[in-house]
Legacy VTK file of the C-alpha trace (Angstrom):
# vtk DataFile Version 3.0
C-alpha trace
ASCII
DATASET POLYDATA
POINTS 250 float
32.024 -8.265 23.507
28.308 -7.624 23.887
26.238 -10.422 22.352
22.848 -10.266 24.069
20.562 -7.758 25.776
18.011 -8.915 28.352
14.937 -6.817 29.140
12.627 -6.652 32.080
9.046 -5.661 31.167
7.210 -4.434 34.263
7.914 -0.726 34.778
10.703 -0.944 32.235
8.749 -1.294 28.971
5.235 -0.870 30.359
4.370 1.177 33.443
1.790 0.498 36.116
1.181 0.555 39.829
1.441 -3.131 40.755
-1.160 -2.933 43.528
-3.701 -1.152 41.303
-3.055 -3.670 38.521
-3.657 -6.635 40.845
-6.864 -5.042 42.140
-8.127 -4.841 38.559
-6.797 -8.255 37.528
-8.017 -10.512 40.349
-11.776 -9.769 40.167
-11.671 -10.210 36.405
-10.121 -13.686 36.489
-11.960 -14.727 39.677
-15.224 -14.791 37.718
-13.899 -17.887 35.939
-13.720 -19.801 39.217
-16.872 -18.882 41.148
-18.117 -22.493 41.027
-14.945 -23.642 42.810
-14.419 -20.926 45.416
-15.626 -17.454 46.495
-13.890 -14.495 44.892
-12.115 -13.433 48.084
-10.775 -16.947 48.633
-9.637 -17.071 45.005
-7.667 -13.844 45.390
-5.950 -15.048 48.546
-5.102 -18.414 46.973
-3.816 -16.822 43.764
-1.461 -14.447 45.580
-0.269 -17.172 47.959
0.438 -19.538 45.051
2.334 -16.778 43.247
4.373 -16.117 46.385
5.149 -19.828 46.642
6.193 -19.914 42.980
8.871 -17.347 43.817
10.417 -19.999 46.065
10.770 -22.537 43.269
14.124 -24.313 43.499
14.587 -25.527 39.935
13.104 -28.977 40.556
9.988 -28.315 38.458
8.586 -25.701 36.112
7.033 -22.596 37.593
3.638 -23.729 36.318
3.943 -27.027 38.191
4.962 -25.202 41.364
2.057 -22.757 41.026
-0.532 -25.473 40.431
0.779 -27.676 43.231
-0.044 -24.868 45.658
-3.144 -23.418 44.014
-4.867 -26.795 43.569
-4.525 -27.991 47.162
-7.876 -29.490 48.122
-9.182 -29.335 44.558
-6.573 -31.509 42.811
-9.235 -33.231 40.717
-9.726 -29.957 38.817
-6.030 -29.333 38.163
-6.076 -29.643 34.346
-9.348 -27.751 34.070
-8.088 -24.968 36.326
-5.107 -24.325 34.091
-7.331 -24.379 31.005
-9.530 -21.731 32.623
-6.505 -19.522 33.301
-5.292 -19.868 29.714
-8.748 -19.122 28.327
-8.898 -15.997 30.468
-5.584 -14.792 29.073
-6.744 -15.486 25.529
-10.113 -13.797 25.921
-9.984 -11.089 28.605
-6.444 -10.279 29.719
-5.936 -7.711 26.978
-8.629 -5.496 28.535
-6.163 -4.687 31.335
-4.054 -2.631 28.931
-6.071 0.380 30.089
-4.314 0.103 33.469
-0.824 0.467 31.977
1.150 3.199 30.249
3.710 2.526 27.540
7.249 3.684 26.818
6.873 5.592 23.530
10.375 4.732 22.285
10.177 0.958 22.747
10.025 0.041 19.095
12.892 2.210 17.908
15.063 0.967 20.781
14.466 -2.669 19.872
14.855 -2.131 16.132
18.252 -0.527 16.754
19.338 -3.610 18.700
18.089 -5.892 15.915
20.218 -3.952 13.428
23.269 -4.725 15.548
22.459 -8.475 15.330
22.357 -8.739 19.097
20.351 -11.486 20.748
17.290 -10.070 22.518
15.754 -11.754 25.536
12.561 -10.793 27.329
13.690 -11.505 30.880
10.514 -10.608 32.726
9.565 -12.514 35.855
8.224 -15.849 34.530
4.974 -15.940 36.482
2.723 -15.605 33.403
2.066 -18.133 30.620
3.438 -17.356 27.172
0.132 -16.079 25.788
-0.072 -13.517 28.610
3.559 -12.502 28.110
2.954 -11.893 24.402
-0.103 -9.777 25.174
2.005 -7.710 27.579
4.600 -7.287 24.841
1.845 -6.162 22.469
1.014 -3.429 24.987
4.663 -2.430 24.764
4.352 -2.323 20.959
7.029 -4.941 20.302
5.282 -8.344 20.203
6.206 -8.810 16.537
9.895 -7.883 16.900
11.145 -11.460 17.163
13.017 -12.501 20.285
15.634 -15.128 20.977
13.815 -15.996 24.189
10.754 -14.919 26.146
10.745 -16.306 29.671
7.404 -17.602 30.932
5.833 -19.925 33.467
6.475 -23.076 31.416
10.111 -22.616 30.353
11.565 -21.441 33.680
12.029 -23.183 37.035
13.085 -20.143 39.059
11.757 -16.604 39.536
13.574 -13.344 40.049
15.674 -12.497 42.006
17.006 -16.062 42.229
20.229 -16.283 40.268
19.130 -19.681 38.939
16.656 -17.786 36.756
19.492 -16.008 34.964
21.593 -19.160 34.687
18.611 -20.762 32.951
18.456 -17.944 30.402
22.179 -18.157 29.710
21.954 -21.908 29.117
19.149 -21.469 26.622
20.767 -18.654 24.610
24.257 -20.130 24.893
26.014 -17.001 26.104
28.329 -16.100 28.997
27.136 -13.538 31.555
29.998 -11.151 30.772
28.762 -10.919 27.169
25.249 -9.848 28.181
23.504 -6.710 29.426
20.439 -6.813 31.687
18.057 -3.849 31.436
15.488 -3.270 34.160
14.104 -0.919 36.777
14.529 -3.045 39.891
17.801 -2.883 41.855
17.086 -6.304 43.362
15.288 -8.384 40.734
17.298 -7.096 37.778
20.655 -5.832 39.062
21.230 -9.015 41.101
22.591 -10.630 37.916
25.685 -8.446 38.295
26.795 -10.917 40.972
27.630 -13.429 38.211
29.374 -10.898 35.994
26.587 -9.608 33.755
26.523 -5.898 32.965
23.419 -4.033 34.123
21.439 -0.972 33.082
19.053 0.439 35.694
16.236 2.225 33.885
14.589 5.167 35.629
11.580 5.891 33.406
9.094 4.397 35.872
9.804 7.292 38.232
7.950 9.566 35.797
4.953 7.245 35.431
4.316 5.381 38.669
4.177 6.631 42.236
4.913 3.279 43.934
6.076 0.929 41.160
7.643 -1.833 43.263
5.206 -2.462 46.116
4.257 -6.026 45.154
7.802 -6.918 44.092
9.107 -5.682 47.437
6.716 -8.012 49.220
7.657 -11.015 47.083
11.405 -10.630 46.683
12.417 -8.526 49.664
14.670 -5.522 49.372
17.984 -6.909 50.523
20.618 -5.366 48.242
23.490 -6.761 50.276
26.155 -8.100 47.942
24.518 -6.604 44.833
26.883 -4.201 43.025
25.544 -0.874 41.783
24.334 -0.876 38.188
26.994 -0.324 35.531
24.709 2.157 33.791
21.676 4.139 34.944
19.308 6.394 33.049
16.255 6.573 30.783
15.775 3.821 28.252
16.427 6.203 25.359
20.039 6.384 26.546
20.485 2.613 26.356
22.256 2.887 22.998
25.130 4.709 24.693
25.713 1.759 27.029
25.439 -0.649 24.105
28.042 1.367 22.192
30.469 1.246 25.120
30.053 -2.490 25.676
30.205 -3.309 21.970
33.678 -1.746 21.742
35.112 -3.871 24.544
LINES 1 251
250 0 1 2 3 4 5 6 7 8 9 10 11 12 13 14 15 16 17 18 19 20 21 22 23 24 25 26 27 28 29 30 31 32 33 34 35 36 37 38 39 40 41 42 43 44 45 46 47 48 49 50 51 52 53 54 55 56 57 58 59 60 61 62 63 64 65 66 67 68 69 70 71 72 73 74 75 76 77 78 79 80 81 82 83 84 85 86 87 88 89 90 91 92 93 94 95 96 97 98 99 100 101 102 103 104 105 106 107 108 109 110 111 112 113 114 115 116 117 118 119 120 121 122 123 124 125 126 127 128 129 130 131 132 133 134 135 136 137 138 139 140 141 142 143 144 145 146 147 148 149 150 151 152 153 154 155 156 157 158 159 160 161 162 163 164 165 166 167 168 169 170 171 172 173 174 175 176 177 178 179 180 181 182 183 184 185 186 187 188 189 190 191 192 193 194 195 196 197 198 199 200 201 202 203 204 205 206 207 208 209 210 211 212 213 214 215 216 217 218 219 220 221 222 223 224 225 226 227 228 229 230 231 232 233 234 235 236 237 238 239 240 241 242 243 244 245 246 247 248 249
């Protein structure tokens, strides 16, 4: 019986070229750190720390892992550095919405799931703080929907495609994998959860919006699909209700 639906965000609910987004994002946030390091050094350190965060093993939060790497050599500024990041997200991050496109049917899709009393989880890679995640959900037009869980840098200790990330979600929402459906565009990061028995829906909408949607994800997670079953369902997000109907009857 279907009890919960998990959603990826990047190129599932909002669409953007990851490389173009990063090129717009890094110079904007780097201005907050010019007294600590040159902009080019900041960009290299930020990407390297994000890469390292993807290797987190569950022993600490993703924020702790990120800061441990990012603050090497400048540990005395650790608390201040995180405050600067959070202030950036509060004050400037929303300006990046011009770089993304939005799925026009997001709201109706989520409202239909709410009417079914299904748990809804935003299972996007937890590399952003909560305030940034909520801004991204506002771009998608669903920030006010009300979710059972939004994964972010402070409440997760793994990143996709590590299966520990999904085990963490299941512990928090109190559901078994076979009673959940994961919806996302990435055959590695999202469909990997099929290896523990969760049903999967591979969305294809990004193909109409983005030329190379997975370039950064490919670099961070690799593209090894060995052992990952094909998605149970595949199609545009507007067809998700059909998969939900099928799983709800089981």
